[in-house]
Legacy VTK file of the C-alpha trace (Angstrom):
# vtk DataFile Version 3.0
C-alpha trace
ASCII
DATASET POLYDATA
POINTS 199 float
100.506 118.929 106.914
96.909 117.708 106.990
93.564 119.453 106.893
91.524 120.183 109.974
89.321 117.170 110.686
85.639 117.441 111.532
86.215 116.014 115.019
88.572 118.880 115.949
86.285 121.704 114.764
83.830 123.830 116.714
80.348 124.282 115.235
81.331 127.683 113.825
84.525 126.280 112.307
82.581 123.392 110.775
80.142 125.847 109.172
83.105 127.781 107.778
84.651 124.572 106.458
81.425 123.560 104.746
81.110 127.005 103.179
84.651 126.695 101.809
83.860 123.270 100.340
80.599 124.486 98.776
82.309 127.467 97.132
85.150 125.276 95.872
82.764 122.668 94.464
80.838 125.443 92.680
84.037 126.816 91.112
85.204 123.332 90.081
81.794 122.485 88.639
81.943 125.665 86.589
85.466 125.295 85.208
87.206 122.149 86.439
90.525 121.877 88.273
92.035 125.040 86.787
89.056 127.168 87.895
89.735 126.629 91.602
92.030 129.394 92.900
92.722 129.615 96.616
92.476 133.429 96.721
89.066 133.376 95.008
87.871 130.564 97.278
88.855 132.653 100.306
87.122 135.774 98.983
83.892 133.987 98.059
83.862 132.065 101.351
84.359 135.233 103.386
87.552 134.029 105.082
91.095 135.347 105.126
93.526 133.578 102.798
95.641 132.524 105.773
92.566 131.009 107.419
91.793 129.040 104.271
95.320 127.616 104.224
94.944 126.508 107.841
91.904 124.475 106.821
93.292 123.296 103.480
97.042 123.699 102.809
96.569 123.422 99.025
94.015 123.181 96.242
94.648 119.445 96.096
93.768 119.082 99.804
90.607 121.062 99.139
89.419 118.995 96.181
90.223 115.679 97.853
88.145 116.869 100.836
85.226 117.497 98.450
85.560 113.924 97.194
85.520 112.687 100.798
82.292 114.577 101.430
80.681 113.212 98.273
81.660 109.625 99.101
80.320 109.982 102.658
77.002 111.262 101.328
76.862 108.481 98.754
77.577 105.869 101.440
74.733 107.218 103.568
72.335 107.192 100.583
73.284 103.621 99.691
72.695 102.468 103.251
69.239 104.044 103.163
68.504 102.633 99.698
70.716 99.608 98.977
71.085 98.174 95.443
68.115 96.130 94.184
70.307 93.527 92.457
69.961 89.988 93.740
73.589 88.803 93.698
76.713 90.534 95.095
78.418 91.072 91.716
75.369 92.800 90.248
74.892 94.825 93.452
78.459 96.171 93.291
78.051 96.966 89.582
74.787 98.809 90.299
76.438 100.761 93.125
79.374 101.894 90.984
77.060 102.692 88.078
75.037 104.936 90.399
78.255 106.676 91.437
79.244 107.108 87.804
75.873 108.679 86.984
76.525 111.207 89.739
79.887 112.024 88.123
78.157 112.424 84.731
75.887 115.111 86.158
78.894 117.218 87.201
81.748 116.225 84.876
83.956 119.236 85.547
83.763 118.716 89.285
84.508 115.020 88.722
87.526 115.955 86.601
88.799 118.320 89.306
88.475 115.726 92.077
90.108 112.955 90.051
92.972 115.235 89.009
93.494 116.193 92.650
93.723 112.519 93.622
96.189 111.937 90.789
98.364 114.914 91.814
98.240 114.170 95.544
101.661 113.764 97.169
102.584 112.494 100.629
101.263 115.622 102.307
97.755 114.536 101.286
98.213 110.858 102.184
95.808 110.931 105.158
93.028 112.450 103.047
93.660 110.053 100.144
93.598 107.127 102.589
90.186 108.308 103.802
88.886 108.388 100.216
90.192 104.844 99.717
88.602 103.595 102.965
85.253 105.127 102.046
85.350 103.567 98.581
86.225 100.195 100.088
83.375 100.489 102.611
80.899 101.315 99.826
81.944 98.269 97.776
81.961 95.943 100.802
78.477 97.102 101.818
77.234 96.444 98.286
78.682 92.926 98.465
76.414 92.239 101.432
78.971 90.360 103.503
77.724 88.682 106.652
81.127 88.754 108.338
84.565 90.340 108.035
85.972 90.240 104.472
88.596 87.648 103.637
92.009 88.585 102.237
90.818 87.373 98.835
87.702 89.550 98.985
89.769 92.595 99.947
92.049 91.889 96.986
89.006 91.775 94.694
87.803 95.089 96.122
91.184 96.678 95.391
91.061 95.449 91.771
87.529 96.844 91.428
88.666 100.193 92.853
91.656 100.348 90.473
89.397 99.581 87.508
86.826 102.131 88.634
89.497 104.811 88.939
91.126 104.060 85.576
87.817 103.890 83.686
86.782 107.182 85.252
90.013 108.805 84.044
89.521 107.302 80.579
85.976 108.703 80.388
86.974 112.146 81.686
89.798 112.360 79.137
87.481 111.337 76.290
89.219 107.996 75.705
86.247 105.855 76.748
82.528 106.154 76.144
79.884 105.806 78.836
78.947 102.434 77.316
82.564 101.229 77.561
82.827 102.345 81.174
79.618 100.510 82.034
80.822 97.289 80.375
84.209 97.485 82.145
82.570 98.030 85.525
80.194 95.101 85.006
83.087 92.897 83.843
85.355 93.577 86.830
82.461 93.147 89.261
82.099 89.539 88.092
85.158 88.859 90.249
82.808 89.161 93.205
81.465 85.779 94.241
78.722 85.119 96.778
80.193 85.101 100.270
80.359 81.688 101.874
79.351 81.321 105.519
82.258 81.050 107.921
82.894 77.458 109.041
LINES 1 200
199 0 1 2 3 4 5 6 7 8 9 10 11 12 13 14 15 16 17 18 19 20 21 22 23 24 25 26 27 28 29 30 31 32 33 34 35 36 37 38 39 40 41 42 43 44 45 46 47 48 49 50 51 52 53 54 55 56 57 58 59 60 61 62 63 64 65 66 67 68 69 70 71 72 73 74 75 76 77 78 79 80 81 82 83 84 85 86 87 88 89 90 91 92 93 94 95 96 97 98 99 100 101 102 103 104 105 106 107 108 109 110 111 112 113 114 115 116 117 118 119 120 121 122 123 124 125 126 127 128 129 130 131 132 133 134 135 136 137 138 139 140 141 142 143 144 145 146 147 148 149 150 151 152 153 154 155 156 157 158 159 160 161 162 163 164 165 166 167 168 169 170 171 172 173 174 175 176 177 178 179 180 181 182 183 184 185 186 187 188 189 190 191 192 193 194 195 196 197 198
């Protein structure tokens, strides 16, 4: 079972969906994953509990949807104001560092979203795939490719994403400092090499 997608919603339903996401993000930002309770989300959003479950079948669906929204907004901001770095590796590192700073500002919300991704089972696969596609698009844009990515470049992007995810978990769990996360991100981004023009 998947969540209602934006393309299938009326304007009123979309407003209701956004209200649900805003309330849920507020609760998560206040107390992390454990603070988000579906009944409270429904009450604060002004919707029936059954209605909430039609939009989001579980708390995990809800929190992954918040991450989708945040990544979409970040992608739009980065397209309006791309990284200043001169080479692709530094541009990707700057992009991910910006994203990490956003997580630092709301650590409990970050913890809730990351835990939701970690707990996600097959019922949330479509939503998790969307998060992955958005992350990939953000990294590829930062790389400044002039054409479609090669298989090798896509492999590099996947390694960067895995490192980003694991360092984020390490920071959220208190096992890595902000300085360590920054160094790890910069290190893995060195795998990015300037794109060569297609022959």
